[in-house]
Structures are given as C-alpha cells and as structure tokens.
C-alpha angles and dihedrals in degrees: 000000000000091000093046093048103039105012090220106121129078120205107205122221093237139081118265109273142143105219106008099092106293093126091050089048090052098048095039092051097054099075091047090061091069101049097229094315118127105272115251091235136072095202140023123208128208111200139171118241092241095063130097116211122198093217098199089055092044091050094045097046101070096037094104094040126094115278092218135065089006123159111178132176149081110326119232132242095058095230093053126093093180111104090195095056101076130330144297119275117260090234085092138320138172129228127190116245093251090059090049089051090049092050090053092059101028121114087199091062095038093052093047101043097123123070136062098339099220092048090047093052089052090048092051091053094043095049092042091048089236135134096056090161104065127170129189115214096198122164097015093066116049149139120275110267110185125152088003136347115284093207142333090292095062132084141152121295114280130199094241093055115153097174142359118206135198097044092160100162141029094258092057090049092049094048092048094049091047095047092049090049094243093132098042095105094045122100111253118247131206089215094084140030130208110197 
C-alpha cells in the first residue's frame, strides 16, 4: 500500500543480505526506474537501518560540492581523514547520480558485488577511476558513544551532527533524539523514560 500510495519504496530483486550484493542491486536498479530519462535526483544515499540522519543537515552539507563524480561519507579507517585512502563507512554514504548510473552499467561493480558492501563500493570507484570528488564527513557522522565510546569511530554528540550510527535499541534512539533537540516540541509522556 505504501508503494501504491506514495511511490517511495523500492523492492529489490534479491534476497535480504548484508554483503552478498544487496548494495549493488540497490544502486544498479535506480537508473532503470527512469527508462533513460534523467533521474529526478542529484544524489543517492545508502544507509544502515540503525542510523539517524538529520535531513536538513544532510541536504545542506553537499550543496556547495560538485554534483558529479561525488563520493561523500565517513572515511574508514577511523583514524584517517583522507577520503582517498580507503572507503566510506557503510553506516551511510552518498553518491552522485552519475556514479549511480556508472555502477548500473559497470562490469567492475557487477563482478565485485559480493563482499563487505562499503569496501566493495570503494573498490568499484577505485578500480573504475571514479569518485574524484570525495568528501569526509568526520566528525559530523559518527557512532553512538553513550555512556562510553564503542570504538575509535565514536564520540560525544556535536552540534553539527549529520548522522548518528549504531542506534541498536530504543533507549539509544530516545537519547539521540533528545540530545539533538528533535523531541523538544513534543508533549512529554509518562509512558517512557529517558535516563
């Protein structure tokens, strides 16, 4: 019903998986949805389901960046600031529409669909000599860190937050939304507690 009413969900022609080609299936299916017409988007985002994006910040962030050959996200390894060293974390990254189009026709991507999806995306772009415009979103995208950092990629909440990752339970979601002032205008309820 959601698809029929809002036309905003894609059902991929693949089994549910993490690293067996789902990301390739997603990116390669997007251009086919528009039958050769220019896609009605400048960017496509791949994101985990345990990440919270502050959409106004996400939309604002790439506005002054090139609209082509853009690969944008949180650089891995955690201690690196060089977006050309490895790849963007699978927590969430953005590709320009021309890169999505290239992925859909690329033998490099098709022949390297399986494997850790974020590493594979980086490999596609490296081997295809694509993604010349790369932007690192550290420290605006990061792993949840309360009560203490999970790993080297996590830190406390910051005002310029674009995304928080590893929200694995309701308490982490509630704390994140409260800290980022998302729930300030909502009426309090006695039916939950955030301590």
